C-alpha positions as CSV (number, residue, x, y, z in Angstrom):
1,M,142.9,114.9,77.4
2,F,144.6,112.5,75.0
3,N,147.7,113.0,72.8
4,K,148.9,111.2,69.8
5,G,150.8,108.1,70.9
6,D,148.9,107.6,74.2
7,K,148.0,104.0,75.1
8,V,144.3,103.8,75.9
9,A,141.6,101.2,76.7
10,V,138.0,101.4,75.8
11,L,135.6,101.5,78.7
12,D,133.0,98.7,78.8
13,E,134.8,96.8,76.0
14,A,138.0,94.7,75.8
15,I,139.7,96.9,73.3
16,N,143.2,98.5,73.8
17,G,145.1,100.7,71.4
18,V,147.2,103.7,70.6
19,V,145.8,107.3,69.9
20,L,146.3,108.3,66.2
21,T,144.4,111.6,66.2
22,V,142.3,113.8,68.5
23,K,139.6,116.1,67.0
24,G,137.6,117.8,69.7
25,Q,135.9,115.1,71.7
26,E,136.5,112.4,69.0
27,V,139.5,110.2,69.3
28,T,140.8,107.9,66.6
29,I,142.8,104.9,67.8
30,E,144.5,101.9,66.3
31,T,143.7,98.8,68.2
32,E,146.2,96.1,69.1
33,D,144.7,94.0,66.2
34,G,145.4,96.8,63.7
35,F,141.9,98.2,63.3
36,V,141.3,102.0,63.2
37,M,138.3,103.0,65.3
38,N,136.7,106.3,66.5
39,F,135.5,106.8,70.0
40,A,134.2,109.7,72.1
41,A,136.8,110.9,74.6
42,N,134.6,109.9,77.6
43,E,134.7,106.3,76.3
44,L,138.4,106.0,76.7
45,V,140.9,105.8,79.5
46,K,144.7,106.2,79.4
47,T,146.6,103.1,80.4
48,N,150.1,103.1,81.8
49,D,152.8,101.5,79.7
50,S,155.2,99.0,81.3
51,T,158.0,101.5,81.7
52,N,156.1,103.3,84.4
53,L,155.4,100.1,86.3
54,M,157.6,101.1,89.3
55,D,155.7,104.4,89.5
56,T,152.4,102.5,89.7
57,I,153.7,100.1,92.4
58,K,155.0,103.1,94.5
59,R,151.5,104.6,94.5
60,I,149.9,101.5,95.9
61,N,149.0,102.0,99.6
62,I,149.6,98.6,101.2
63,D,148.0,99.5,104.5
64,E,144.8,100.5,102.7
65,I,144.7,97.2,100.8
66,K,145.2,95.3,104.1
67,R,142.3,97.2,105.6
68,E,140.1,96.4,102.6
69,K,141.0,92.7,102.7
70,A,140.7,92.3,106.5
71,I,138.0,90.0,107.6
72,P,135.3,92.1,109.3
73,K,134.6,91.3,112.9
74,P,131.3,89.5,113.3
75,R,128.5,91.7,114.6
76,S,127.1,91.0,118.0
77,F,123.5,90.0,117.9
78,V,122.9,90.3,121.6
79,K,119.8,92.4,122.2
80,E,120.2,95.4,124.4
81,R,117.9,95.4,127.3
82,K,115.7,98.4,127.3
83,E,114.0,99.7,130.4
84,K,110.4,98.5,130.4
85,E,108.4,101.1,128.6
86,V,105.3,102.1,130.4
87,G,102.3,102.6,128.1
88,V,100.8,106.0,127.8
89,P,97.2,106.1,129.1
90,E,94.7,106.7,126.3
91,F,91.3,108.0,127.0
92,D,88.6,107.8,124.3
93,L,86.1,110.6,124.7
94,H,83.7,109.4,122.0
95,I,80.3,109.3,123.6
96,E,79.8,105.6,122.6
97,K,82.7,104.7,124.9
98,L,81.4,106.8,127.8
99,V,77.7,105.7,128.1
100,K,75.8,102.6,127.1
101,N,73.0,104.5,125.4
102,K,73.1,108.1,124.3
103,N,69.4,108.3,123.4
104,G,67.7,111.3,125.0
105,M,71.0,113.2,125.5
106,S,71.3,116.6,123.8
107,N,74.5,117.7,122.2
108,Y,75.1,120.0,125.2
109,D,74.7,117.0,127.6
110,I,77.1,114.9,125.5
111,L,79.7,117.7,125.3
112,T,79.4,118.4,129.0
113,L,79.9,114.7,129.9
114,Q,83.0,114.5,127.6
115,A,84.5,117.6,129.1
116,E,83.9,116.4,132.7
117,T,85.4,113.0,131.8
118,A,88.5,114.7,130.4
119,Q,88.8,116.9,133.4
120,R,88.6,113.9,135.8
121,H,91.4,112.2,133.8
122,I,93.6,115.3,133.9
123,E,93.1,115.7,137.7
124,F,93.9,112.0,138.2
125,A,97.1,112.2,136.1
126,I,98.2,115.3,138.0
127,R,97.6,113.7,141.4
128,N,99.3,110.5,140.4
129,R,102.2,112.2,138.7
130,I,101.6,110.6,135.3
131,P,103.7,112.6,132.8
132,K,101.8,112.1,129.6
133,I,98.2,111.1,128.6
134,V,96.4,111.0,125.3
135,F,92.8,112.0,124.6
136,I,91.1,110.5,121.6
137,H,88.4,112.9,120.5
138,G,88.0,112.1,116.8
139,V,87.9,114.6,113.9
140,G,84.2,115.5,113.4
141,E,83.4,119.2,113.4
142,G,86.0,120.0,116.0
143,V,83.7,121.0,118.8
144,L,85.1,118.5,121.3
145,K,88.7,119.3,120.3
146,A,88.0,123.0,120.8
147,E,86.4,122.3,124.2
148,L,89.4,120.1,125.2
149,D,91.9,122.8,124.1
150,F,90.0,125.4,126.2
151,L,90.0,123.0,129.2
152,L,93.7,122.2,128.9
153,G,94.6,125.9,128.4
154,R,93.3,126.6,131.9
155,Y,96.1,124.6,133.5
156,D,99.5,126.2,134.0
157,N,101.5,123.0,134.4
158,I,100.2,121.4,131.2
159,D,101.4,121.4,127.6
160,F,99.5,119.8,124.8
161,Q,99.7,119.1,121.1
162,E,98.3,116.9,118.4
163,A,99.2,113.3,119.0
164,N,101.2,111.1,116.7
165,Y,99.5,111.2,113.3
166,Q,100.7,107.7,112.3
167,K,99.2,106.1,115.4
168,Y,96.0,108.2,115.9
169,G,95.4,110.2,112.8
170,Q,94.1,113.7,113.3
171,G,91.7,112.9,116.1
172,A,93.9,112.8,119.2
173,T,95.7,115.2,121.6
174,E,98.8,114.4,123.7
175,V,98.9,116.1,127.1
176,Y,102.2,116.6,128.9
177,I,102.0,117.3,132.6
178,K,104.9,119.2,134.1
179,Q,105.7,117.7,137.5
180,S,106.6,120.0,140.3
181,K,109.2,118.7,142.7
182,K,107.8,117.8,146.1
């Protein structure tokens, strides 16, 4: 808080002065030019008078200033070489991707073909030790997704979850194949 006689400066303005009175949060000052002005206490800050200059100098941390002024080392822009990422196999189970013409196929025939295709891909991935595959099944009414979940649930060495929403939306399932050591 401020006391009568304190030297102050006004924040955000080039005004310095001396405190004349303090009433609650209102402080009256006399500026260096002789004007009397009122300010809120949060608009003022105490300034040190020159008699305390040595105290101010002693508080300065030279090492900290040197660290602030030191020229930063230039950043290295050498790209790190990453191991070549192998793409994750994606299998689209939409009927249009599996057959040229679906005319004459019943819903049962379509679902059976999609489930058999998924099972072939799972078996292939297990045989070839592929750790992860993605099935794209679409959203629809959820019949194919339910059939796929049932199929995947029959395998002990498989975990599955919904695939990355940003990449696939809600219509894909990621399958993780746990590899047994041979």
